[in-house]
VOSEMI-923960 format. One line per 4 residues: their letters; for each residue x, y, z of N, C-alpha, C, O, CB. Coordinates in Angstrom, 2 decimals, decimal comma. Glycine has a CB too. Layout:
BEGIN
a) X/Y/Z/X/Y/Z/X/Y/Z/X/Y/Z/X/Y/Z  ...
***
This chain:
BEGIN
mkgl) -18,68/9,49/-49,08/-17,97/8,58/-48,20/-16,73/9,24/-47,60/-16,42/9,04/-46,42/-17,59/7,32/-48,96  -16,01/10,04/-48,43/-14,84/10,73/-47,94/-15,19/11,68/-46,80/-14,44/11,80/-45,83/-14,17/11,49/-49,07  -16,32/12,35/-46,92/-16,77/13,28/-45,89/-17,06/12,57/-44,57/-16,78/13,10/-43,50/-18,00/14,03/-46,35  -17,63/11,38/-44,66/-17,93/10,59/-43,46/-16,64/10,17/-42,75/-16,55/10,25/-41,52/-18,76/9,35/-43,82
rral) -15,65/9,73/-43,51/-14,37/9,34/-42,91/-13,71/10,53/-42,22/-13,18/10,42/-41,11/-13,42/8,77/-43,99  -13,77/11,66/-42,90/-13,17/12,86/-42,32/-13,89/13,25/-41,03/-13,24/13,60/-40,05/-13,20/14,03/-43,33  -15,20/13,20/-41,03/-15,98/13,54/-39,84/-15,66/12,58/-38,69/-15,52/13,00/-37,54/-17,49/13,51/-40,16  -15,54/11,28/-39,01/-15,20/10,29/-37,98/-13,80/10,53/-37,42/-13,57/10,40/-36,22/-15,30/8,87/-38,55
lias) -12,87/10,88/-38,30/-11,51/11,16/-37,86/-11,48/12,36/-36,93/-10,84/12,33/-35,88/-10,59/11,39/-39,07  -12,16/13,43/-37,32/-12,21/14,64/-36,49/-12,87/14,34/-35,15/-12,39/14,79/-34,10/-12,97/15,77/-37,22  -13,96/13,60/-35,17/-14,65/13,25/-33,92/-13,76/12,40/-33,02/-13,74/12,59/-31,81/-15,97/12,51/-34,23  -13,03/11,47/-33,61/-12,14/10,60/-32,83/-11,03/11,40/-32,17/-10,72/11,21/-31,00/-11,54/9,51/-33,72
vami) -10,42/12,30/-32,94/-9,34/13,12/-32,40/-9,87/14,01/-31,28/-9,21/14,16/-30,25/-8,69/13,98/-33,51  -11,03/14,60/-31,48/-11,62/15,46/-30,45/-11,92/14,67/-29,18/-11,70/15,16/-28,07/-12,91/16,11/-30,98  -12,41/13,45/-29,34/-12,73/12,62/-28,19/-11,46/12,25/-27,43/-11,44/12,31/-26,20/-13,48/11,36/-28,63  -10,42/11,86/-28,14/-9,17/11,48/-27,49/-8,53/12,68/-26,81/-7,98/12,55/-25,71/-8,19/10,87/-28,51
agce) -8,59/13,84/-27,44/-7,99/15,04/-26,86/-8,67/15,42/-25,55/-8,04/16,03/-24,69/-8,08/16,20/-27,85  -9,93/15,08/-25,40/-10,65/15,42/-24,18/-10,40/14,46/-23,04/-10,82/14,72/-21,91/-12,11/15,46/-24,46  -9,72/13,36/-23,30/-9,44/12,38/-22,25/-8,25/12,83/-21,43/-7,25/13,30/-21,97/-9,18/10,99/-22,86  -8,37/12,69/-20,13/-7,26/13,00/-19,24/-6,79/11,71/-18,60/-7,57/10,78/-18,42/-7,67/14,05/-18,16
pape) -5,51/11,65/-18,24/-5,05/10,44/-17,56/-5,72/10,30/-16,21/-6,13/11,29/-15,59/-3,52/10,47/-17,40  -5,83/9,07/-15,75/-6,43/8,81/-14,44/-5,57/9,45/-13,37/-4,35/9,44/-13,47/-6,59/7,28/-14,18  -6,20/10,01/-12,34/-5,41/10,63/-11,28/-4,63/9,57/-10,52/-5,07/8,43/-10,38/-6,33/11,41/-10,31  -3,44/9,96/-10,02/-2,65/9,03/-9,23/-3,34/8,81/-7,89/-3,98/9,72/-7,35/-1,21/9,54/-9,03
ttlt) -3,21/7,61/-7,37/-3,89/7,29/-6,12/-2,91/7,10/-4,97/-3,20/6,42/-4,00/-4,73/6,03/-6,28  -1,73/7,72/-5,09/-0,77/7,56/-4,02/-1,20/8,39/-2,82/-1,80/9,45/-2,95/0,64/7,97/-4,48  -0,89/7,88/-1,67/-1,21/8,58/-0,44/-0,05/9,50/-0,10/1,11/9,17/-0,38/-1,49/7,58/0,72  -0,34/10,62/0,49/0,73/11,51/0,92/0,66/11,63/2,43/-0,42/11,68/3,02/0,62/12,90/0,25
gnae) 1,80/11,67/3,04/1,84/11,77/4,49/3,14/12,41/4,93/4,01/12,72/4,12/1,69/10,39/5,13  3,24/12,61/6,23/4,38/13,23/6,86/5,25/12,12/7,47/4,88/11,53/8,49/3,94/14,27/7,94  6,38/11,85/6,85/7,24/10,74/7,29/7,79/10,96/8,69/7,94/10,00/9,45/8,39/10,55/6,31  8,09/12,19/9,04/8,63/12,47/10,38/7,58/12,14/11,45/7,88/11,49/12,45/9,07/13,95/10,50
rgam) 6,36/12,58/11,23/5,27/12,25/12,16/5,00/10,75/12,13/4,70/10,14/13,16/3,97/13,04/11,79  5,12/10,15/10,94/4,93/8,71/10,80/5,93/7,91/11,62/5,58/6,86/12,16/5,03/8,31/9,36  7,18/8,40/11,72/8,19/7,72/12,54/7,78/7,72/14,00/7,92/6,71/14,70/9,57/8,40/12,37  7,26/8,85/14,47/6,79/8,93/15,85/5,61/7,98/16,08/5,57/7,26/17,08/6,39/10,38/16,20
lfrq) 4,66/7,99/15,14/3,50/7,10/15,27/3,92/5,64/15,21/3,37/4,80/15,93/2,48/7,40/14,16  4,89/5,33/14,36/5,40/3,96/14,27/5,96/3,52/15,62/5,66/2,42/16,10/6,48/3,84/13,17  6,77/4,38/16,24/7,34/4,04/17,55/6,23/3,79/18,57/6,34/2,88/19,40/8,27/5,16/18,05  5,18/4,58/18,52/4,09/4,45/19,49/3,18/3,25/19,22/2,74/2,60/20,17/3,26/5,70/19,49
qcea) 2,91/2,96/17,96/1,86/2,00/17,63/2,33/0,69/17,00/1,60/-0,29/17,01/0,89/2,63/16,73  3,54/0,68/16,47/3,96/-0,49/15,67/5,22/-1,18/16,17/5,41/-2,38/15,98/4,17/-0,07/14,25  6,09/-0,40/16,82/7,42/-0,89/17,14/7,44/-2,05/18,13/8,42/-2,81/18,15/8,22/0,23/17,69  6,43/-2,21/18,93/6,40/-3,34/19,86/6,41/-4,67/19,10/6,94/-5,66/19,60/5,17/-3,26/20,77
chav) 5,84/-4,69/17,92/5,75/-5,94/17,14/6,62/-5,95/15,89/6,94/-7,02/15,37/4,32/-6,18/16,74  7,00/-4,78/15,38/7,74/-4,70/14,11/9,03/-3,90/14,27/9,04/-2,85/14,92/6,87/-4,07/13,03  10,10/-4,41/13,68/11,37/-3,69/13,64/11,49/-2,98/12,30/10,77/-3,27/11,35/12,56/-4,66/13,86  12,42/-2,04/12,24/12,73/-1,39/10,98/14,11/-1,81/10,48/14,48/-1,51/9,35/12,66/0,14/11,12
rpgl) 14,85/-2,50/11,31/16,16/-3,02/10,90/15,95/-4,26/10,04/15,17/-5,14/10,41/17,05/-3,34/12,14  16,62/-4,35/8,91/16,44/-5,51/8,03/16,69/-6,83/8,75/17,69/-6,98/9,46/17,37/-5,40/6,82  15,79/-7,77/8,56/15,95/-9,11/9,09/15,60/-9,31/10,55/15,54/-10,45/11,00/17,32/-9,52/8,90  15,36/-8,25/11,30/15,02/-8,39/12,71/13,54/-8,72/12,84/12,68/-7,93/12,46/15,37/-7,10/13,50
ireg) 13,25/-9,89/13,38/11,87/-10,34/13,50/11,45/-10,26/14,96/12,14/-10,77/15,84/11,69/-11,78/12,95  10,35/-9,64/15,18/9,73/-9,60/16,50/8,46/-10,43/16,39/8,47/-11,50/15,78/9,44/-8,12/17,00  7,39/-9,96/16,96/6,09/-10,64/16,78/5,70/-10,67/15,31/5,12/-11,64/14,82/4,99/-9,95/17,62  6,03/-9,58/14,62/5,78/-9,47/13,19/7,10/-9,28/12,46/8,14/-9,16/13,10/4,81/-8,30/12,88
pslh) 7,07/-9,25/11,14/8,31/-9,13/10,37/8,90/-7,73/10,43/8,22/-6,77/10,79/8,05/-9,51/8,92  10,18/-7,63/10,07/10,79/-6,33/9,89/10,06/-5,63/8,75/9,67/-6,27/7,77/12,33/-6,46/9,59  9,86/-4,34/8,88/9,18/-3,59/7,83/10,14/-2,79/6,97/9,73/-1,93/6,19/8,14/-2,66/8,44  11,43/-3,08/7,11/12,42/-2,43/6,25/12,18/-2,89/4,81/12,19/-4,09/4,53/13,87/-2,77/6,72
gvvg) 11,98/-1,95/3,91/11,77/-2,27/2,50/10,39/-2,81/2,17/10,20/-3,38/1,09/12,77/-3,25/2,07  9,43/-2,65/3,08/8,11/-3,23/2,85/7,36/-2,56/1,70/6,65/-3,24/0,95/7,27/-3,13/4,12  7,51/-1,25/1,54/6,78/-0,56/0,47/7,35/-1,01/-0,87/8,53/-0,81/-1,17/6,88/1,00/0,63  6,49/-1,60/-1,67/6,88/-2,14/-2,97/7,19/-3,63/-2,95/7,29/-4,25/-4,00/8,06/-1,40/-3,47
atag) 7,33/-4,20/-1,75/7,64/-5,63/-1,64/6,39/-6,47/-1,91/5,26/-5,98/-1,79/8,22/-5,97/-0,25  6,59/-7,71/-2,26/5,48/-8,65/-2,42/5,05/-9,13/-1,05/5,89/-9,55/-0,25/5,88/-9,85/-3,34  3,78/-9,07/-0,76/3,25/-9,46/0,55/3,58/-10,92/0,85/3,54/-11,78/-0,02/1,73/-9,25/0,61  3,93/-11,16/2,11/4,18/-12,53/2,56/5,53/-13,09/2,18/5,73/-14,30/2,25/3,15/-13,41/2,04
tmpg) 6,47/-12,23/1,78/7,77/-12,75/1,31/8,96/-12,25/2,12/10,10/-12,44/1,70/7,97/-12,38/-0,12  8,73/-11,63/3,27/9,86/-11,17/4,06/10,67/-12,37/4,54/10,11/-13,28/5,15/9,37/-10,32/5,28  11,98/-12,40/4,26/12,81/-13,54/4,65/12,76/-13,80/6,15/12,83/-12,87/6,95/14,25/-13,31/4,21  12,63/-15,05/6,52/12,64/-15,44/7,92/11,31/-15,33/8,62/11,19/-15,73/9,78/13,62/-14,64/8,64
fyry) 10,30/-14,80/7,95/8,98/-14,66/8,59/7,97/-15,39/7,73/7,65/-14,98/6,62/8,59/-13,15/8,76  7,46/-16,48/8,28/6,63/-17,37/7,46/5,19/-17,50/7,96/4,47/-18,41/7,54/7,25/-18,72/7,40  4,79/-16,62/8,83/3,39/-16,60/9,25/2,60/-15,84/8,20/3,15/-15,43/7,18/3,22/-15,96/10,67  1,34/-15,65/8,45/0,47/-14,91/7,52/0,42/-15,61/6,16/0,66/-14,98/5,13/0,95/-13,45/7,36
vglr) 0,12/-16,88/6,17/0,07/-17,68/4,94/-0,89/-17,06/3,93/-0,63/-17,11/2,72/-0,36/-19,12/5,26  -1,99/-16,48/4,40/-2,94/-15,84/3,49/-2,31/-14,74/2,67/-2,67/-14,54/1,51/-4,11/-15,29/4,27  -1,36/-14,02/3,27/-0,66/-12,97/2,52/0,29/-13,58/1,50/0,40/-13,10/0,38/0,11/-12,05/3,47  0,98/-14,63/1,90/1,95/-15,26/1,00/1,28/-15,76/-0,27/1,86/-15,72/-1,35/2,66/-16,42/1,72
nadl) 0,05/-16,22/-0,13/-0,68/-16,76/-1,28/-1,53/-15,72/-2,00/-2,23/-16,05/-2,96/-1,55/-17,90/-0,84  -1,49/-14,47/-1,55/-2,37/-13,44/-2,11/-1,87/-12,83/-3,41/-2,66/-12,26/-4,16/-2,56/-12,34/-1,10  -0,59/-12,94/-3,69/-0,01/-12,36/-4,91/-0,33/-10,87/-5,02/-0,92/-10,42/-6,01/-0,54/-13,11/-6,14  0,08/-10,11/-4,00/-0,11/-8,66/-4,06/1,13/-7,96/-3,54/1,91/-8,52/-2,78/-1,34/-8,24/-3,24
awtp) 1,29/-6,72/-3,97/2,42/-5,90/-3,55/1,96/-4,93/-2,47/0,81/-4,51/-2,45/3,03/-5,13/-4,75  2,87/-4,60/-1,59/2,59/-3,61/-0,56/2,77/-2,21/-1,15/3,84/-1,61/-1,05/3,50/-3,80/0,69  1,73/-1,73/-1,76/1,70/-0,36/-2,27/1,17/0,53/-1,15/0,66/0,02/-0,16/0,81/-0,23/-3,57  1,27/1,85/-1,28/0,64/2,70/-0,27/-0,84/2,39/-0,09/-1,36/2,46/1,02/0,82/4,17/-0,65
etld) -1,53/2,05/-1,18/-2,96/1,76/-1,09/-3,24/0,45/-0,35/-4,14/0,40/0,49/-3,58/1,70/-2,48  -2,47/-0,60/-0,64/-2,71/-1,87/0,06/-2,29/-1,76/1,52/-2,94/-2,34/2,39/-1,95/-3,03/-0,63  -1,22/-1,03/1,80/-0,83/-0,82/3,20/-1,91/-0,04/3,95/-2,18/-0,33/5,11/0,51/-0,07/3,27  -2,51/0,93/3,29/-3,58/1,70/3,92/-4,76/0,79/4,28/-5,30/0,88/5,38/-4,05/2,83/2,99
rwla) -5,14/-0,08/3,36/-6,25/-1,01/3,64/-5,88/-1,96/4,77/-6,71/-2,25/5,63/-6,61/-1,81/2,37  -4,65/-2,45/4,77/-4,18/-3,37/5,81/-4,21/-2,70/7,18/-4,75/-3,26/8,14/-2,75/-3,86/5,49  -3,64/-1,50/7,27/-3,59/-0,81/8,55/-4,98/-0,45/9,06/-5,22/-0,44/10,26/-2,74/0,44/8,44  -5,90/-0,15/8,15/-7,26/0,21/8,54/-8,02/-0,99/9,10/-8,81/-0,84/10,03/-8,02/0,78/7,35
dprg) -7,78/-2,17/8,55/-8,54/-3,36/8,98/-7,76/-4,64/8,65/-8,11/-5,34/7,69/-9,94/-3,39/8,31  -6,72/-4,95/9,43/-5,91/-6,11/9,10/-6,68/-7,43/9,13/-6,41/-8,33/8,33/-4,76/-6,19/10,05  -7,62/-7,56/10,04/-8,36/-8,83/10,11/-9,34/-8,97/8,96/-9,63/-10,09/8,53/-9,12/-8,92/11,44  -9,86/-7,87/8,45/-10,79/-7,93/7,33/-10,09/-7,95/5,97/-10,72/-8,24/4,95/-11,72/-6,77/7,39
flgg) -8,81/-7,64/5,96/-8,02/-7,62/4,73/-8,04/-9,00/4,11/-7,83/-10,00/4,80/-6,56/-7,15/5,01  -8,28/-9,08/2,84/-8,37/-10,34/2,10/-9,46/-11,25/2,66/-9,30/-12,47/2,68/-7,04/-11,07/2,13  -10,53/-10,66/3,12/-11,66/-11,45/3,60/-11,36/-12,24/4,87/-11,98/-13,28/5,11/-12,10/-12,39/2,54  -10,43/-11,75/5,68/-10,12/-12,41/6,94/-9,13/-13,55/6,83/-8,89/-14,26/7,81/-11,36/-12,93/7,54
rats) -8,53/-13,75/5,66/-7,58/-14,85/5,47/-6,14/-14,44/5,73/-5,25/-15,28/5,67/-7,71/-15,40/4,07  -5,88/-13,18/6,01/-4,51/-12,70/6,05/-3,83/-12,86/7,41/-2,67/-13,26/7,46/-4,47/-11,28/5,65  -4,51/-12,56/8,49/-3,84/-12,49/9,78/-4,82/-12,55/10,93/-6,03/-12,38/10,77/-3,02/-11,22/9,87  -4,27/-12,80/12,10/-5,06/-12,68/13,32/-4,73/-11,37/14,02/-5,23/-11,09/15,10/-4,80/-13,88/14,27
ktar) -3,88/-10,55/13,40/-3,50/-9,24/13,95/-4,75/-8,42/14,20/-5,65/-8,36/13,36/-2,53/-8,49/12,99  -4,80/-7,80/15,35/-6,00/-7,03/15,68/-5,76/-5,53/15,79/-6,72/-4,76/15,80/-6,56/-7,53/16,97  -4,51/-5,10/15,86/-4,24/-3,67/16,00/-4,57/-2,95/14,70/-4,10/-3,32/13,63/-2,76/-3,42/16,40  -5,39/-1,91/14,81/-5,78/-1,10/13,66/-5,25/0,31/13,83/-4,97/0,75/14,94/-7,32/-1,09/13,47
vsda) -5,13/0,99/12,72/-4,85/2,43/12,74/-6,07/3,05/12,09/-6,18/3,09/10,86/-3,49/2,81/11,98  -6,98/3,54/12,91/-8,27/3,98/12,39/-8,23/5,35/11,71/-9,05/5,62/10,83/-9,27/4,01/13,50  -7,30/6,21/12,09/-7,24/7,55/11,51/-6,49/7,53/10,17/-5,34/7,09/10,11/-6,55/8,52/12,49  -7,13/8,02/9,12/-6,54/7,99/7,77/-5,26/8,81/7,69/-4,32/8,40/7,00/-7,55/8,52/6,76
ddra) -5,19/9,95/8,37/-3,97/10,76/8,35/-2,82/10,03/9,04/-1,69/10,07/8,58/-4,21/12,12/9,03  -3,12/9,35/10,15/-2,09/8,57/10,84/-1,56/7,46/9,93/-0,36/7,21/9,87/-2,65/7,97/12,15  -2,48/6,78/9,23/-2,05/5,72/8,31/-1,15/6,29/7,22/-0,11/5,71/6,90/-3,27/5,03/7,68  -1,54/7,42/6,64/-0,74/8,03/5,57/0,65/8,41/6,09/1,64/8,25/5,38/-1,46/9,28/5,01
diia) 0,72/8,91/7,31/2,01/9,29/7,88/2,88/8,07/8,14/4,08/8,09/7,86/1,80/10,08/9,19  2,30/7,01/8,68/3,06/5,77/8,92/3,57/5,21/7,60/4,72/4,78/7,51/2,18/4,72/9,66  2,73/5,21/6,59/3,13/4,69/5,28/4,24/5,55/4,68/5,17/5,02/4,07/1,92/4,64/4,32  4,16/6,87/4,85/5,22/7,76/4,36/6,54/7,43/5,06/7,60/7,43/4,42/4,85/9,25/4,59
flat) 6,48/7,14/6,35/7,69/6,72/7,08/8,21/5,39/6,54/9,41/5,25/6,30/7,40/6,61/8,58  7,33/4,42/6,37/7,75/3,11/5,87/8,42/3,23/4,50/9,34/2,48/4,19/6,56/2,16/5,79  7,96/4,17/3,70/8,53/4,37/2,36/9,97/4,87/2,41/10,70/4,75/1,43/7,67/5,35/1,56  10,38/5,43/3,55/11,77/5,90/3,68/12,73/4,77/4,03/13,94/4,95/3,95/11,85/6,99/4,75
lr) 12,21/3,62/4,40/13,04/2,51/4,86/13,50/1,67/3,68/12,86/0,67/3,34/12,28/1,63/5,87  14,57/2,06/3,06/15,07/1,35/1,87/16,49/0,89/2,09/17,08/0,28/1,20/15,00/2,24/0,63
***
């Protein structure tokens, strides 16, 4: 019986030692290029100054914020009720297909950023707005 316990212990330690942590899923992008892309593709509807609302909410501090909670902007009810944070991954999904995000319950916004590198760069820029 002692030999079996020892064998199980050794096997368990070997199995755990072979496990690696899950890779991080953060997106990497060029914030400087993202600022240029933001001016070209996003600035008509979104400001970067805190509290300034245009067609859409200010995106100052959006990375890490809870979706649908920007003060003074109460549209996008589907986002407010979604209970999700704007991580680089959720922002990437939103920018790729805002109308399809959350099964079409989030917005009537139709502007997409179809290029993955452009999305990563815009998100890198948004992450600098703190």
